[in-house]
N, C-alpha and C positions, 0 to 999 in steps of 0.2 A: 693811189695812182701807180701804174706799172712802172718798173724801174727804168725801162727804155724811154718812156714818155717824160719821166722826171729828169733823166739825164739830158734830154733834148731841151727841156725848159730851162734847166740850169745853165747849159752852154749858151743859149740865146741871151738870157738875162746877164750872164757874166760877160759875154762879148760886147753886147750893146752898151753896157754901162761901165765898161772897164776903166776908162779914164777917171771917172768920178770915184768909184769905189776903191781904186788903188790909192788915190790921193787921200781918201778918208781913212784907209787902213794905216798909212804912214803917219797921218796926223794923230790918230787914236793912240798909237804906241807912245807918242810924246806927251799926250795930255791925260791919259787914263790914270785914275787914282789906283794905287797898288796897296791893297790891304794885306796885313800879315796873316800868317797861318794862326789858327786858334791856339791859345795857351793851354797847358795841361799835359798830363802824362798820356802817352799813346797806348799804354797798356793799363787797363783799369777794370774794375769789377762793379757791376750794377746788381744790387740785390733787391728783390721784391720787398717792399716795406713790411708786408704782413709776415715775412719770414725772417726779418732782421732780429737778431738776439737782443733781449732787453737787459741781460746781464751776463757776466762771464761764466756763471754756473751752467747755463744751458747753451752756451755758444757751440760747443762741439756737437751736441745733439741736433741743433738746428742745421748745422752745416751738413750733417749726415743725411738729413731728411730733404734738404733743398735740392731740387733738380738743377743740374749743371748744363749750360748751353754755351758753346764757344763760338764767338762771332769774330770774323775777320773782315775788315773794311780796307779795300784797296783802291788806289787811284790818284786823282788829281786834286785840285784846290778845294773842290766841294768835300771830298773825303777828308782833306786836311783841315777843314773847318774855316777856310777863308770867308769872311763876312760875318763870323760869329766870334764872341769873345773867348769862349773856352771850348775845348773838345767835347765837354759834357753837354753843352747846349747847341752843338753843331750836329751834323748828320750822324756820326758814330754814336754819340751819347743819346740822341733821340731814338735811334733804332734799338740800342741796348735797353733803354727805358721801356719802350713799347713791348719788346719781346719779354722782358722781365715781368711786366704787369700782366700780360696776357697768359703767360705760361707758368706763373708762379715760380720763376726760375732765377737762379743766380747766373747772370750773363758775364762771362769772361771775355773781354773785348781786346783785340789787338788792331791797331791802325798802322798801316804801311802806305803812306800817301805823301805826295809832295806837289806843291803848287807848280803848275806848268807842265806836268807830266803828260806825255802822249802814250798811246797804247804800247808802243815798244818799250818805253821807260817802265811801264807797269810790269811788263814781262820780266825785265831785268831786276825789278825790285823784289821779286818772289824769293830771291836768295836771302832777303832780310826777314822773312817770316819765321825762319828757324824751325823748331820742332813743334810749333803751335798747330794743333790738330783742330780744324774748324768744323763745326756742324753747319754753319751758314757763312757763305762768302758774298759780300756785297761789293760790287765793282762800279765805280763812278769814273768814266773816261769818255772822251769823244770831242769835247769842246775844243781842246787844243789841236786835235787832229783835223777838225773842221776848219779852224782858223789857219792851220798850217797846210791845208789842202793835201792831206795824205790821200794817195790814190786809193780807189775802191778795192783794187786787187791786193794792194799791200794791207789795207785794213782787214780784208777777209782772211788772208793768210795769218796775220798777227793775232786776230781775235780767236781763230781756231787754235792756234798755238797756246795762247793764254788759257783758254777754257780747258783744253785737253791736259795741259800741265797741272792745273789745279785738280782736275778729276783724277789724275794718275795716283795721287796719294790716297784717295778714298772716293770711289765712284758713287757712294750713297750720300755724300754731302750735297747740300743744296747751294746753288749759285744763283744770285740775282744780279743781272746786268741792267743797270739803269740806262734808259734811253738818253741819247744826246739831246739836250733841251733845245727848244725852238729858238734859235738865235735871232730870228726875225723879230721877236718880241722883247728882246733885251733893251731896256731904256738907254743904255750907254751907246748902243750902235745905231747909227742913222742909215736911212735908205740912201742909195741902193745897196750899200755894204751889208745891211741887215738882211736884205732879201737874198743876196748871193750866199751868205753864210747860213741862212735859214734853209735854203735848198740843199746846201752841202750837208747839213745835219740830217735832213730827211733822207738823203741818199745813204749815209752811214747807217741810219736806223733800218732802212730796208734790207741792207746786207746783214746787219746784226740779227734781225728777226728771222731771216732765212737760215742763218747758221744755228741759232738757238732752237728753231723748230725741229731740227734733226738731232738734237742732243737730249739725253735724259737728265732730269734733275737740274735743268738750267731754265731760268725764267727771264723773260724780257719785260721790264717794268717801265711804264711811262708815268711821270708825275701827273696826277689827276687834278691839278688846280690851274687856274687861269694866270699865266705868266704876265698878262697885261696889267694885273693889279700891282702897279709899280711900288706904291708906298707900303703895301702890306706884305709883299713877298721878297723884295730885293734889299740887299745891304746898301750902304751909302754909296758904293761905287757903281751902282746900277748894273751890276754884272753877276754878282754871286747871291745865292739864296740866303736870307736871314734865318734866325732861329725858328721863326714861325713857319716858314716854308719847309725847313728841315723836319719839323715835327709832322707836317702833313705828308711829306715824302716817306717818313718812317712808318706812318700808319699804312700806307700802300704797300710798303715792303713787308710789314708784318702780316698783312692780308694775303700776300703771295707765298709766305713761308708755310 
């Protein structure tokens, strides 16, 4: 759908149902289950099992032969592993494992993410990356901007700033921007609030796709599984992806790399 038509649809739905979805939003903040971020170190190494040393005698040789790949995961609660027990079975660990298996590589991973982060927060969090030089940067952001009704113009400016800032350190690094998921299908959110937020997410995605299409080495990735599979893909809060969903997302990310 063209962005102008989607804007019109969004405005109509938001206006006509505003009394109900505003009430739903206020109530949801009070009753929603808040899960913690995943446990575990935010800096970790994933080694391909076939390359793991069997004893100390050959450890140095194995490390010399092993391909090195640096992965940086930025963003919100999904990147921080909310909905999963550990960072290893959350999105960062799943992506690192998939890349390691496919490339026979040692994947050095750094996670800079906080639950509740909006796009502007992610920009400011770049100062925490330090001197970590990434080959691949995976960005999970958008849900909180959709919920917070970040304007499309602000989203566009901030997303350009984020991507260009990341590229400035190395134009050849690959960046994968995850699409804002379809909030209309989240089991926690009821209609019409789900429809309003779902349309808002679609608008953010159209802007994101436009920006990414004009940049080199930046990919826009949509999760390719059915979010309506509630019991199979969502954590107990009905809002965050569980470890199974994270593994499926990781497969798609590895395919795009």
